[in-house]
Structure formats: C-alpha cells, structure tokens
C-alpha positions as CSV (number, residue, x, y, z in Angstrom):
1,M,21.6,-0.8,29.8
2,T,21.3,-1.2,26.0
3,E,18.1,0.1,24.6
4,K,16.0,-2.7,23.0
5,K,15.6,-2.0,19.2
6,S,12.6,-2.7,17.0
7,R,13.6,-5.6,14.7
8,V,12.7,-5.5,11.0
9,I,13.4,-8.5,8.7
10,A,14.0,-8.0,5.0
11,V,13.8,-10.9,2.7
12,P,14.7,-10.6,-1.0
13,C,12.0,-12.0,-3.3
14,S,12.3,-11.2,-7.0
15,D,8.8,-12.2,-8.2
16,Y,5.5,-13.7,-7.1
17,E,6.1,-17.3,-8.0
18,P,4.1,-19.0,-5.2
19,E,6.8,-21.3,-3.9
20,K,9.3,-18.6,-3.9
21,V,7.0,-16.3,-2.0
22,Y,6.1,-19.1,0.5
23,E,9.8,-19.7,1.3
24,A,10.4,-16.0,1.7
25,V,7.5,-15.5,4.0
26,R,8.4,-18.6,6.0
27,T,12.0,-17.2,6.3
28,G,10.9,-13.8,7.5
29,I,8.5,-15.1,10.1
30,R,11.1,-17.6,11.4
31,A,13.6,-14.8,11.7
32,L,11.2,-13.0,14.1
33,G,10.9,-16.1,16.2
34,G,8.2,-18.1,14.3
35,L,4.5,-18.0,14.6
36,E,4.8,-19.5,18.0
37,S,6.1,-16.1,19.1
38,F,3.0,-14.3,18.1
39,L,0.0,-16.6,18.6
40,R,-1.3,-20.1,19.8
41,P,-2.8,-22.5,17.3
42,E,-6.1,-22.5,19.1
43,E,-6.6,-18.8,18.8
44,R,-9.0,-17.2,16.2
45,V,-6.9,-15.4,13.6
46,L,-7.9,-12.6,11.3
47,V,-5.5,-11.9,8.4
48,K,-6.0,-8.4,7.1
49,P,-4.5,-7.7,3.5
50,N,-4.8,-4.5,1.6
51,L,-7.9,-4.8,-0.7
52,L,-8.4,-1.1,-1.6
53,K,-10.8,-2.1,-4.4
54,P,-11.2,-4.9,-6.9
55,A,-8.1,-4.9,-9.2
56,E,-5.9,-7.2,-11.1
57,A,-3.1,-8.8,-9.0
58,D,-0.3,-7.3,-11.2
59,S,-1.7,-3.7,-10.8
60,A,0.0,-3.4,-7.3
61,V,-3.3,-2.0,-5.9
62,T,-3.7,-4.8,-3.5
63,T,-1.6,-7.2,-1.5
64,H,-0.6,-9.9,-4.0
65,P,-2.6,-13.1,-3.7
66,S,0.7,-15.2,-3.5
67,V,1.7,-13.3,-0.3
68,L,-1.7,-13.8,1.2
69,R,-1.8,-17.5,0.3
70,A,1.7,-18.0,1.8
71,V,0.6,-16.6,5.1
72,L,-2.5,-18.7,5.2
73,R,-0.5,-21.8,4.3
74,L,1.9,-21.2,7.2
75,L,-0.9,-20.7,9.6
76,K,-2.4,-24.0,8.6
77,E,1.0,-25.7,8.9
78,Y,1.4,-24.2,12.4
79,G,-1.9,-25.9,13.4
80,C,-4.3,-22.9,13.3
81,T,-7.8,-24.2,12.8
82,S,-9.8,-20.9,13.0
83,V,-8.5,-18.4,10.4
84,R,-10.4,-15.8,8.4
85,F,-9.1,-13.3,5.9
86,G,-10.5,-10.1,4.5
87,D,-10.8,-6.3,4.3
88,S,-13.4,-3.6,4.1
89,P,-12.6,-1.4,1.1
90,G,-13.8,2.1,0.6
91,H,-15.4,1.1,-2.7
92,D,-17.2,-2.1,-3.6
93,T,-16.5,-5.1,-1.2
94,G,-13.6,-7.1,0.0
95,T,-15.3,-10.2,-1.3
96,H,-15.4,-8.8,-4.8
97,A,-11.7,-7.7,-4.5
98,L,-10.7,-11.2,-3.4
99,E,-12.7,-12.8,-6.2
100,R,-10.7,-10.5,-8.7
101,L,-7.6,-12.0,-7.2
102,G,-8.7,-15.6,-7.8
103,F,-10.3,-16.4,-4.4
104,R,-13.8,-17.9,-4.0
105,S,-16.1,-17.1,-1.1
106,D,-17.3,-20.7,-0.9
107,E,-13.8,-22.3,-1.1
108,P,-11.5,-22.2,2.0
109,V,-7.8,-21.5,1.3
110,F,-5.6,-23.8,3.4
111,G,-8.6,-24.1,5.8
112,A,-9.1,-20.3,6.1
113,C,-12.4,-18.8,5.2
114,L,-13.1,-15.4,3.6
115,A,-14.3,-12.7,5.9
116,P,-17.1,-10.5,4.4
117,M,-16.2,-7.6,6.8
118,S,-19.5,-6.0,6.1
119,E,-21.3,-5.8,9.4
120,E,-20.0,-3.3,12.0
121,V,-19.9,-3.6,15.7
122,R,-19.1,-0.9,18.3
123,V,-16.0,-1.4,20.4
124,D,-15.4,0.9,23.4
125,F,-11.8,2.2,23.7
126,P,-11.8,4.6,26.8
127,E,-7.9,5.0,26.6
128,G,-8.1,6.3,23.0
129,M,-6.4,9.6,22.4
130,T,-8.6,10.5,19.4
131,E,-11.6,8.2,19.7
132,K,-13.2,6.6,22.7
133,E,-15.0,4.0,20.5
134,F,-14.6,2.4,17.1
135,W,-17.0,0.7,14.8
136,F,-15.1,-2.3,13.4
137,A,-16.2,-5.1,11.1
138,R,-17.6,-7.9,13.3
139,E,-14.8,-10.2,12.4
140,V,-12.4,-7.9,14.1
141,T,-14.2,-8.3,17.4
142,E,-14.4,-12.1,17.0
143,A,-10.6,-12.5,16.5
144,D,-8.0,-13.2,19.1
145,A,-5.1,-12.2,16.9
146,I,-4.7,-9.9,13.8
147,I,-2.0,-10.3,11.2
148,N,-1.6,-7.3,9.0
149,V,-0.4,-8.1,5.5
150,C,0.0,-4.6,3.9
151,K,1.2,-3.3,0.6
152,M,4.0,-0.9,-0.1
153,K,2.3,2.0,-1.9
154,T,2.2,5.8,-2.1
155,H,-0.8,7.7,-0.9
156,A,-2.1,11.2,-1.9
157,M,-3.1,12.3,1.6
158,M,-0.6,10.4,3.8
159,R,2.3,10.3,1.3
160,V,2.7,6.6,1.9
161,T,0.4,3.7,3.0
162,G,2.1,0.8,4.7
163,A,1.6,-1.1,8.0
164,V,0.0,1.7,10.0
165,K,-2.4,2.9,7.4
166,N,-3.6,-0.5,6.4
167,L,-5.6,-1.1,9.5
168,F,-8.0,1.6,8.4
169,G,-9.7,-1.2,6.5
170,L,-10.9,-2.7,9.8
171,L,-13.6,-0.1,9.8
172,C,-16.6,-0.8,7.6
173,G,-16.6,1.1,4.3
174,T,-19.3,3.7,5.1
175,R,-17.7,4.4,8.4
176,K,-14.5,5.6,6.7
177,A,-16.1,8.7,5.3
178,R,-17.1,9.8,8.8
179,E,-13.5,9.5,10.1
180,H,-12.3,11.6,7.2
181,L,-14.6,14.3,8.3
182,K,-13.6,14.2,11.9
183,F,-9.9,14.0,11.1
184,P,-9.5,16.1,8.0
185,N,-5.6,16.5,7.8
186,D,-2.8,14.0,7.8
187,G,-1.7,14.7,11.4
188,V,-4.9,14.1,13.2
189,F,-5.9,11.3,10.8
190,A,-2.6,9.6,11.6
191,R,-3.4,9.8,15.3
192,M,-6.7,8.1,14.7
193,L,-4.9,5.3,12.7
194,V,-2.5,4.8,15.6
195,D,-5.5,4.6,18.0
196,I,-6.9,1.7,15.9
197,H,-3.6,-0.1,16.4
198,R,-3.6,0.6,20.1
199,C,-7.1,-0.8,20.3
200,V,-6.8,-4.0,18.3
201,K,-3.1,-4.7,19.0
202,P,-2.1,-6.6,15.8
203,R,0.5,-9.3,16.4
204,L,2.5,-9.3,13.3
205,H,3.0,-7.0,10.2
206,I,4.1,-8.2,6.8
207,M,4.7,-5.8,3.9
208,D,4.4,-6.9,0.3
209,A,7.2,-4.9,-1.4
210,V,7.9,-7.4,-4.1
211,V,6.2,-4.9,-6.5
212,A,5.3,-1.6,-4.9
213,M,3.2,1.3,-6.2
214,E,4.7,4.7,-6.9
215,G,3.2,7.9,-8.2
216,N,-0.6,8.4,-8.0
217,G,-1.2,5.9,-5.2
218,P,-2.9,4.2,-3.5
219,G,-5.1,3.0,-6.4
220,A,-3.9,4.7,-9.6
221,G,-0.2,4.7,-9.5
222,T,2.5,2.7,-11.3
223,P,3.8,-0.7,-10.3
224,K,7.4,-0.5,-9.2
225,P,9.6,-3.6,-8.6
226,M,11.3,-3.5,-5.2
227,G,12.0,-7.3,-4.8
228,L,11.5,-7.5,-1.0
229,L,9.2,-8.8,1.8
230,L,9.4,-7.0,5.1
231,F,8.4,-8.2,8.6
232,S,8.1,-6.7,12.0
233,I,6.0,-6.5,15.2
234,D,6.6,-2.7,15.1
235,P,4.5,-1.2,12.3
236,V,6.1,2.2,12.7
237,A,9.6,0.7,12.2
238,L,8.4,-1.2,9.2
239,D,7.1,2.0,7.6
240,A,10.3,3.7,8.5
241,V,12.2,1.0,6.5
242,F,9.7,1.6,3.7
243,C,10.7,5.3,3.8
244,A,14.5,4.4,3.8
245,L,14.0,2.2,0.7
246,I,12.6,5.1,-1.3
247,H,15.1,7.6,0.2
248,M,12.4,9.6,1.9
249,D,12.7,11.4,5.3
250,P,10.6,9.3,7.6
251,E,9.7,12.4,9.6
252,T,7.7,13.8,6.7
253,V,5.2,10.9,7.2
254,Q,2.7,11.6,9.9
255,T,1.9,7.9,10.7
256,N,5.6,7.7,11.7
257,V,5.7,10.8,13.7
258,Q,2.4,10.3,15.5
259,G,3.0,6.5,15.9
260,E,6.2,7.2,17.8
261,A,4.6,10.0,19.8
262,M,1.8,7.8,20.9
263,G,4.0,4.9,21.9
264,L,3.2,2.6,19.0
265,G,6.8,2.2,17.7
266,T,9.8,4.0,16.4
267,W,10.9,5.6,13.1
268,H,14.4,6.6,14.2
269,A,17.1,4.6,12.4
270,E,19.3,4.2,15.5
271,R,16.4,2.4,17.3
272,I,15.7,0.0,14.4
273,E,17.6,-3.3,14.0
274,L,17.4,-4.4,10.3
275,L,18.4,-8.0,9.4
276,L,18.6,-9.4,5.9
277,A,17.4,-13.0,5.7
278,T,18.0,-15.3,2.7
279,P,15.1,-17.8,1.9
280,G,16.0,-21.3,3.1
281,D,18.9,-20.0,5.2
282,D,18.7,-20.0,9.0
283,A,21.9,-18.0,9.4
284,Y,21.2,-14.3,9.3
285,A,23.6,-11.6,8.5
286,D,24.6,-9.0,11.1
287,P,22.3,-6.0,11.4
288,M,22.6,-3.7,8.4
289,P,22.5,0.1,8.8
290,L,19.4,1.6,7.2
291,D,21.3,3.8,4.9
292,V,23.4,0.9,3.6
293,F,20.2,-1.1,3.1
294,A,18.6,1.8,1.2
295,D,21.6,2.2,-1.0
296,T,21.7,-1.5,-1.8
297,F,18.0,-2.3,-2.2
298,G,16.2,1.1,-2.5
299,D,15.3,3.5,-5.2
300,P,16.1,7.2,-4.8
301,D,14.0,8.0,-7.9
302,F,10.8,6.4,-6.5
303,E,8.0,8.8,-7.3
304,V,6.4,10.1,-4.1
305,D,5.6,13.4,-2.5
306,R,8.9,14.3,-0.7
307,K,8.2,18.0,-0.1
308,K,8.7,19.1,3.5
309,T,5.7,21.2,4.4
310,D,6.1,23.7,7.2
311,L,4.0,22.9,10.3
312,L,2.5,26.4,10.1
313,V,1.4,25.9,6.5
314,R,-0.1,22.5,7.4
315,S,-2.1,23.8,10.4
316,L,-3.5,27.2,9.3
317,S,-6.6,27.1,7.1
318,V,-5.8,30.5,5.7
319,L,-2.6,28.9,4.1
320,A,-4.5,25.8,2.8
321,R,-4.0,26.9,-0.7
322,F,-0.4,25.8,-0.5
323,S,-1.5,22.3,0.3
324,R,-1.9,19.7,-2.5
325,R,-5.5,19.1,-3.5
326,P,-7.2,16.6,-5.9
327,V,-7.2,17.7,-9.5
328,I,-9.4,16.2,-12.3
329,H,-7.8,15.7,-15.7
330,A,-10.7,16.4,-18.1
331,E,-9.2,14.3,-20.9
332,R,-9.4,11.1,-18.8
333,C,-12.7,11.7,-17.0
334,I,-15.6,9.7,-18.2
335,H,-18.2,11.5,-16.0
336,C,-19.1,8.3,-14.1
337,G,-19.8,10.1,-10.9
338,I,-17.9,7.7,-8.6
339,C,-15.8,10.5,-7.2
340,V,-19.0,12.5,-6.4
341,S,-20.7,9.6,-4.7
342,H,-17.6,8.8,-2.5
343,C,-17.0,12.4,-1.3
344,P,-17.6,12.3,2.5
345,V,-18.3,16.0,2.9
346,P,-22.0,16.8,3.6
347,G,-23.4,18.5,0.5
348,K,-20.4,17.2,-1.4
349,A,-17.2,19.0,-2.2
350,L,-17.5,18.3,-5.9
351,S,-20.6,18.1,-8.2
352,F,-21.7,18.2,-11.8
353,R,-22.2,21.9,-11.6
354,N,-21.6,22.2,-15.3
355,G,-23.7,19.2,-16.2
356,K,-23.0,15.5,-16.8
357,D,-21.4,16.4,-20.1
358,H,-18.5,17.9,-18.2
359,P,-16.2,16.7,-15.4
360,P,-17.2,17.4,-11.8
361,V,-16.1,20.7,-10.2
362,Y,-14.7,21.1,-6.7
363,D,-16.0,23.6,-4.2
364,R,-12.8,25.0,-2.8
365,K,-14.3,25.9,0.5
366,K,-15.7,22.4,1.2
367,C,-12.8,20.2,0.0
368,I,-11.0,18.7,3.0
369,R,-8.3,17.1,0.9
370,C,-9.0,13.5,2.0
371,F,-8.4,12.3,-1.5
372,C,-11.4,9.8,-1.3
373,C,-12.2,10.9,-4.9
374,Q,-8.7,10.2,-6.1
375,E,-8.6,6.7,-4.5
376,M,-11.8,5.6,-6.1
377,C,-11.6,7.0,-9.6
378,P,-11.6,4.1,-12.0
379,Q,-10.0,6.1,-14.8
380,K,-7.0,7.4,-12.9
381,A,-8.3,10.8,-13.9
382,I,-7.6,12.5,-10.4
383,T,-4.2,13.3,-9.1
384,A,-2.7,15.4,-6.4
385,G,-1.8,18.9,-7.5
386,Y,-2.6,22.6,-6.9
387,W,-5.7,24.5,-7.8
388,K,-5.2,27.6,-10.0
C-alpha cells in the first residue's frame, strides 16, 4: 500500500498587486480541493494572520494585507457569513497592527469583522503533551474553523517562523511571556506550539512568501523577494518546504522535528508531494522533487541561522554559553526601555544597571534566550550573537 503524502501547493506570485494575489490564492486553495474541502459556509471562521507588531506592509514583518484580503474575499464568495480575522501580538494590539496595514475596526472586509483578540478564555486540553490547558483569545473558542495565514520569516529563537509558530498568536499577549518561562528552549517551546495545533486543529495553512524576511527576524530583518504563495493542510510539511526554499536542513528546526514526533505532520521530503500551480490554470504539473523546486525557486544565500547545534550543547546549561543570545548594539539603542518591559523573566534579565543614559545590560544568569527583547525592539538594535 502506497503511503499517503502530505500535499503542498506552490503558486508563483511576483508581487502584491491585489488581483494577482487573489488569483494566486484562489488557485492554491482550489488545488487542495477548494474551500468546500475544509469547511462549510455556515461555520464560524477565524482567519489568523501574522501581526507581530504594527508595521508597514512592505516591511515583511506581517502577513501582507493583499494576501489577507484575498482569503477574506474567497470566504465571502464561498458563502461564509460569519468570518473574523485578527491576531494577538506580543507588543501593542492586533487592532493597531491591522490599522497600520490599512484596515479599519469599524469597517468589515468582504463581510468579515476584525477580531480584537484581547480577552482570554481557558480551554482544557487533557490530551496535551506539554500543557493540559491553554488560555486562548475568546475568538478562538468561538470559532468552528481556523485558517492560518502565516508569513515566511526568520526567527532568532526558533530559526524560522512559519505555519507552526504562527499559532502562538492565539494566546493573548501577556500570556506569551509565561509560556516562554515555562518552555525556555527551542525544543520544549516547539512541543508547546505543536500542542496548540493539536488543540485547535486549524483547517488550512497559507504562507505568504511573496516577500519573505531574512536576517534579524521576526521583526527587524530584511525583506527578501521569494515570489511564492504556499498552501497545505500539513503545517510541518509547509515549513519543511520553507526550509527547502532557503536550502536549510529541516531537521535543524525544532517545530519540524517535534511536529513530526507528536503526529502533527511530516518534514521528510519523501513524504511530501509538492505541486506547482499556475494562477488561472486548472491543470497542475506533476509532483516536483523538493530539491528541484529549491534549485528553481529557492535562495541558497538566504540569511538564516543554519548552524547545526549538538543536542548535548543545546540541553546542558553548563554549555549554554555556546548558544546564541541577544546582543544590544549601543550605537542603535535609544534607551526606550521596551526591551526591558517585555522581558518575561521575574526580576528582569536586563535592566538599566548603568543608568538610562546607557543601553540596558543583560544578567547572564537570568537570560533564557527567548529573544522577546529582540522581537520588540523598535530600533533593530538587538540581534542574535554571542556574549564576550
């Protein structure tokens, strides 16, 4: 009996011109069987983009508004009458992030309403492998179906943030700090993220890779044109294709490794069926090997942490000095204190020890390398590096 493979659809899309994006999204969803394969029109739908923080659309910090609007338009055309969209960022609010992208809280988009995602509700999850309960934004508990519209970006802690990592935004902002404390390294943190997926069971994953982010992601990196939209019902396979595109070993990404180990999906190339779909064309090409796809559409020079860290080094605290940690670049720091306020460690792992006229200073013993400070720095003054 032939093993069923996880299907990933790749649709070329060179820019964010709205009609071009709409055709690409429509093609990708149709190639997976159409919306009728994932939900019924009468179901309550929550569309979850990546809204890390308020940022301009062309910065590659968030899911691009053209992609989000295309998804909402297709849901309306399918007949969905109860659709909400939103995210709960670690800094500021999802409402402000959407307003920066041109959305208005009092103006529905193709009938869909903005979800504030600010009130949390406890959800029991007795079968959880890391957590037996989660505190989700209320809109999560009120939805019948979740559609994950993620962004292709690098991430200082997790190396990359794609489909699996994006659902961390279902937790309300202040709750995220507690999860970082409970799960202080990429391996256990990844298992918690997988449990979120196992709990809420999203129906569809769409990755905005038209313009990705490389370098100092997820909020301070460099936009990198990739010219693709990716679609799958398997978030691990989708992230594995992300890794293939940047010529990165998928086994170095813990959301891939833990995702497969916990039964969420697969990162192995031989278990993934990749189809290339052309907008407006219902005839799809034969499955393309991931290495051929990567050579054709990928970028081997994509700036990302590719270093293979030995399991012993990753697990022993005595060797933690070999792990990358946040580093503040004094010449860029404006001493605003946002990094200090967002540190989740009790008593703070960084402080203005030398006064507000100088950059904050890290306490080496307290820092858990969650990179919350790096994500939230508005000046791009914090990067991943090594302490001297």
